[in-house]
C-alpha positions as CSV (number, residue, x, y, z in Angstrom):
1,X,0.0,0.0,0.0
2,X,2.9,2.3,0.7
3,X,4.2,1.6,-2.8
4,X,0.9,2.5,-4.3
5,X,0.7,5.8,-2.4
6,X,4.3,6.6,-3.3
7,X,3.7,6.0,-7.0
8,X,0.6,8.2,-7.0
9,X,2.6,10.9,-5.3
10,X,5.4,10.6,-7.7
11,X,3.0,11.0,-10.6
12,X,1.4,14.0,-8.9
13,X,-2.1,12.4,-8.8
14,X,-4.3,14.5,-6.4
15,X,-5.4,12.7,-3.4
16,X,-9.2,12.6,-2.7
17,X,-9.0,15.5,-0.1
18,X,-7.0,17.6,-2.6
19,X,-9.3,16.8,-5.5
20,X,-12.5,17.7,-3.7
21,X,-11.6,20.3,-1.0
22,X,-15.2,21.4,-0.5
23,X,-16.0,18.0,1.0
24,X,-12.7,17.4,2.8
25,X,-11.7,20.6,4.4
26,X,-10.9,18.7,7.6
27,X,-8.5,16.3,5.9
28,X,-4.8,16.7,5.0
29,X,-4.5,17.5,1.3
30,X,-0.7,17.3,1.0
31,X,-0.7,13.9,-0.7
32,X,-1.6,10.2,-0.7
33,X,-1.2,8.3,2.6
34,X,-1.2,4.6,3.3
35,X,-4.5,4.9,5.2
36,X,-6.2,6.5,2.2
37,X,-5.1,3.7,-0.1
38,X,-6.2,1.1,2.5
39,X,-9.6,2.7,2.8
40,X,-10.2,2.7,-1.0
41,X,-9.1,-0.9,-1.5
42,X,-11.4,-2.0,1.4
43,X,-14.5,-0.1,0.2
44,X,-17.0,-2.4,-1.5
45,X,-18.9,0.6,-3.0
46,X,-16.5,0.4,-5.9
47,X,-18.2,-2.8,-6.9
48,X,-21.4,-0.8,-7.6
49,X,-23.3,-1.8,-4.5
50,X,-24.5,0.6,-1.9
51,X,-23.3,0.2,1.7
52,X,-25.1,1.4,4.9
53,X,-24.1,1.3,8.6
54,X,-20.4,1.5,8.0
55,X,-20.1,4.1,10.8
56,X,-22.0,5.0,13.9
57,X,-22.8,8.2,15.7
58,X,-23.6,7.7,19.3
59,X,-24.8,10.6,21.5
60,X,-23.7,10.5,25.2
61,X,-26.4,9.9,27.8
62,X,-26.3,12.9,30.1
63,X,-28.6,11.4,32.7
64,X,-26.7,13.2,35.5
65,X,-28.1,16.6,34.3
66,X,-31.4,15.2,33.1
67,X,-30.9,15.9,29.4
68,X,-30.5,12.4,27.7
69,X,-29.3,12.1,24.1
70,X,-27.7,15.6,23.9
71,X,-24.1,16.7,23.4
72,X,-21.5,16.0,20.7
73,X,-21.9,12.5,19.1
74,X,-19.0,10.0,19.2
75,X,-18.2,8.8,15.6
76,X,-16.5,5.5,14.8
77,X,-16.5,2.5,12.4
78,X,-18.8,-0.4,12.7
79,X,-17.7,-4.0,12.3
80,X,-17.9,-5.4,8.8
81,X,-20.3,-8.0,9.9
82,X,-22.7,-5.1,10.8
83,X,-22.5,-3.5,7.4
84,X,-25.7,-3.6,5.2
85,X,-24.9,-4.1,1.5
86,X,-27.5,-3.8,-1.3
87,X,-28.5,-6.9,-3.2
88,X,-28.4,-5.2,-6.5
89,X,-26.0,-2.6,-8.0
90,X,-26.9,1.0,-7.1
91,X,-24.4,2.7,-9.4
92,X,-21.8,1.9,-12.1
93,X,-19.0,-0.4,-10.8
94,X,-15.4,0.6,-11.1
95,X,-14.1,-2.9,-10.3
96,X,-15.6,-6.4,-10.5
97,X,-16.5,-8.3,-7.3
98,X,-13.8,-10.8,-8.3
99,X,-11.2,-8.0,-8.5
100,X,-12.4,-6.6,-5.1
101,X,-12.1,-10.0,-3.3
102,X,-8.6,-10.5,-4.8
103,X,-7.5,-7.1,-3.4
104,X,-8.7,-8.1,0.1
105,X,-6.8,-11.4,-0.1
106,X,-3.6,-9.5,-0.8
107,X,-4.0,-6.9,1.9
108,X,-5.0,-9.6,4.4
109,X,-1.4,-11.0,4.6
110,X,0.5,-8.7,6.9
111,X,3.2,-11.3,7.7
112,X,4.7,-14.5,6.2
113,X,2.5,-17.5,6.0
114,X,2.5,-19.4,9.3
115,X,4.2,-16.4,11.1
116,X,7.7,-17.9,10.7
117,X,10.7,-15.7,11.3
118,X,13.4,-15.2,8.7
119,X,17.1,-15.4,9.5
120,X,19.5,-12.9,7.9
121,X,23.3,-13.5,8.3
122,X,24.6,-10.1,7.1
123,X,22.5,-7.6,8.9
124,X,24.6,-4.6,9.9
125,X,27.7,-5.4,7.8
126,X,26.5,-4.3,4.3
127,X,26.8,-0.8,3.0
128,X,25.4,0.6,-0.2
129,X,28.1,1.5,-2.6
130,X,25.9,4.2,-4.2
131,X,24.7,6.3,-1.1
132,X,26.8,4.7,1.6
133,X,23.7,3.8,3.7
134,X,23.4,0.6,5.6
135,X,21.4,-2.0,3.6
136,X,18.3,-3.5,5.2
137,X,17.1,-7.1,5.1
138,X,14.3,-8.0,2.8
139,X,12.6,-11.4,2.2
140,X,11.5,-12.1,-1.3
141,X,11.0,-15.3,-3.5
142,X,11.7,-17.5,-0.5
143,X,15.2,-16.1,-0.1
144,X,17.0,-13.6,2.1
145,X,17.8,-10.4,0.2
146,X,19.2,-6.9,1.1
147,X,18.1,-3.7,-0.3
148,X,18.8,0.0,-0.3
149,X,16.2,2.6,-1.3
150,X,18.7,5.5,-1.0
151,X,16.8,7.4,1.6
152,X,13.3,6.9,0.1
153,X,10.8,5.9,2.7
154,X,7.1,5.5,3.2
155,X,4.9,7.4,0.7
156,X,7.3,10.2,-0.1
157,X,7.9,10.9,-3.7
158,X,11.3,10.2,-5.1
159,X,13.6,13.0,-5.8
160,X,14.6,13.6,-9.5
161,X,17.6,11.5,-10.4
162,X,17.4,9.1,-7.5
163,X,19.0,5.8,-8.3
164,X,16.6,2.9,-8.5
165,X,16.4,0.6,-5.5
166,X,19.4,-1.8,-5.1
167,X,18.5,-5.5,-4.4
168,X,21.1,-8.1,-3.6
169,X,20.7,-11.8,-2.8
170,X,22.3,-13.0,0.5
171,X,23.6,-16.3,-0.9
172,X,25.5,-14.5,-3.7
173,X,26.9,-11.9,-1.3
174,X,28.1,-14.7,1.0
175,X,29.9,-16.3,-1.9
176,X,31.6,-13.1,-3.1
177,X,32.6,-12.0,0.4
178,X,34.0,-15.5,1.2
179,X,36.1,-15.3,-2.0
180,X,37.3,-11.8,-1.2
181,X,38.5,-12.7,2.2
182,X,40.4,-15.9,1.4
183,X,42.7,-17.1,2.9
184,X,42.3,-15.1,6.1
185,X,38.7,-16.2,6.6
186,X,39.7,-19.9,6.5
187,X,36.6,-21.9,7.6
188,X,35.1,-19.3,9.9
189,X,31.6,-17.7,9.8
190,X,31.5,-14.8,7.3
191,X,29.2,-12.6,9.3
192,X,31.1,-13.2,12.6
193,X,34.4,-12.4,10.9
194,X,33.0,-9.1,9.4
195,X,31.6,-7.9,12.8
196,X,34.6,-8.9,14.9
197,X,37.1,-7.3,12.6
198,X,34.9,-4.2,11.9
199,X,34.7,-4.9,8.2
200,X,32.0,-3.7,5.9
201,X,31.0,-5.2,2.5
202,X,30.3,-2.2,0.2
203,X,28.0,-3.3,-2.6
204,X,26.7,-2.2,-6.0
205,X,24.9,-4.3,-8.6
206,X,28.2,-4.8,-10.4
207,X,30.8,-5.1,-7.6
208,X,31.5,-5.8,-3.9
209,X,34.5,-4.5,-2.0
210,X,35.7,-4.9,1.5
211,X,36.3,-1.9,3.7
212,X,38.0,-2.0,7.1
213,X,37.3,0.5,9.8
């Protein structure tokens, strides 16, 4: 969702509150946010059906002063099981019901299947050769990877000329680092050697060099 928001911001697509300020004066109009994308992806109205009872407004019961049902209401979302959805389409659909359900299936996976933890051997000893930042661990395609986004985070738009994200596989990095440190590494653990000797592996897509503190 952050990637979607970031791409919309990079292409200068107005967020809903910026596009329609008259109806969204109370909302931030500076750009797309993750919560905005999440709300759109989870809104079944885009399938053409009308939805009722998504939110509630409950008034406090001021029985102590003898004026029940007055005061400022408390607003909040209702549970999805309490929503009322029209049986028939009420307006033109923007997505099919199949597409909507597929989007829910994707966004309903906040962590790896089964909740297993992944092990990364080179955390803290890899540095990007482009921007010099520490590379962060990243699990993809059932493998340990490391990446550097060169300072880009969250939904912020990329600065002009920013290098594309660097992705490197851990198994290939271990192979290259082991070859670069022979014969002094011997049969020791690569990551332990780098940490104990204050050594960084500085990486680009094309090369890997060893730098000592």
